[in-house]
N, C-alpha and C positions, 0 to 999 in steps of 0.2 A: 425456553431459552436457557442455555447452560451458563448462567452467571456472566452474561455479556454486559460489561460495564459501558457507560457512555464513553465514547472515544474523544478525548481532548488532545488534539494534535500537539499542542505545546508540551505536553507531558508524556508523550509516547516515546519510548526508546527507539533509536535507530536499529535497523535490522538488515540482515543480508538475506537475499533471495536469489540463490544461484549466483550469477555474476553481477547482480544488482545490489547496490547500496540504496536502501530506502530510508529517507530522512523525513519522517512525518512533520516535525516542527517547521521545516523549510518547504515542505510539499514537494521534495525532490526525489526523483528516481534517477540514479546514475548507473550506467553500465561501465564495468571495468574495461580498460584497454586490453586487448589480447591479440595474439598472432599478427603484431605489427599494425593493427587497426586501432585507432584512437577510441577512447571512451566517448560516451554520449550521455547527455543529461536532459531531463525534461522536468518541468514544473507542472503539476497537475492541480486541478480544482480541489478545494478542501474536501468536498463530499466524496470525490473519487479517492483521495488519499484515505479517508476514514473507512471506506468500504474495503480498500486493499489491506489496511491494518486489521480490520475485523476478520477478514478471510485468512490473513497470514497468521493471526493468533492461534488458529486451529487448522493448520494445513490438512487437507483431505477430509475434514469434517464438513458436513452439510449445514449451512446457515439458512434458515428460512427468511422470507421477506420480513416477517415480524422481528426476528433477531436483528436484522439490518436496520429496520426502522427504529427499534429501541436504542441501539448503540450509535447509530450514525445520524438519525434525524431526531434524536432525543424523544422518541415516542410520538412525534407529531403524526397526524394523519397525512400520508402522502400517496399520490396516485401511482399506479403500476408504471406509468410512463416515466416518472421520475427515477425510480429504481432501474428500469430498463435502460434509460439514458446513461446512468452512471456505470452500469455493467458493461454497456456497449463501449463507453469511453475507456474503461479499464482493459477490455479486450484489445482495443486499438493500441494501447500502450504496450501490452504483452506481445503483440505482433510486430511492433515497431522497435522501440528502444531495447526491448528485452531479447529479441531474436529467439524466442521459444523457451526461456528458462522456466516459464509457468504458463498456465492457461486457466481460465475460469470456465468451469463446467456447469451447465444448467441441469438440474435434476427436476424434470417436469412435475409441476404441482407440488413440489417440495421446497426447493431452494437452490443455492449455489454453493460451489466449493472451489477452493484453489487447489490446483493439481500441479506440483513441481514437475518439470520435465524429467524424463528418465535420466538418471545420473546427476541431475541438478541437486544441489544441497537443499535441504528443507530450511525454512526461515530460521534464522538465528541472530542473536545480537551481533552488532558490528564488533570487530576487534577494538580494543581499548584505544589504540593510536588513532583509528579512523573516527571513533566516538568522540575523542578529545578535539580533533580537528573540526568535526561537525558542530560541537558545542561552541567552539570559538567563533565559527561562522555565524551561528545564531546570535551570539552576543554582539558581534560586529553589526549585524543587520539591525538589531534593536537599538544600538547606539546611533547608527546612521539615521534611523527614523526619528529619533529624538532631536537631532541636530537641525 
């Protein structure tokens, strides 16, 4: 494993993946509005977001099941069906809200990798104005939960 740290969604920076804004702390994946079509937003399960973050940290690099287990399941022993379910869910997100800005490729007997669509930007941090807005939204949600 190439230094894959445990993924703590609360401390992961927001990132951009093509036309998608990925906000790990909120578990949100939001597509930008374009060509007169409104944006879309989806909230995914924590484990699905962790796997997306792990793959986006190293776009194009192959992550083994062991890499994903260490960073997303904290090293717990998990069955292949658990990883398969999360990868399947992530693929559905890529086909739905994403409209093809990325895909998850299976490398048989090796692992998985995130492939940005041709012409799509590689994962990058969100611009500061979007980052500030996302942080404000996280703070508001935390305050709402306390009330």
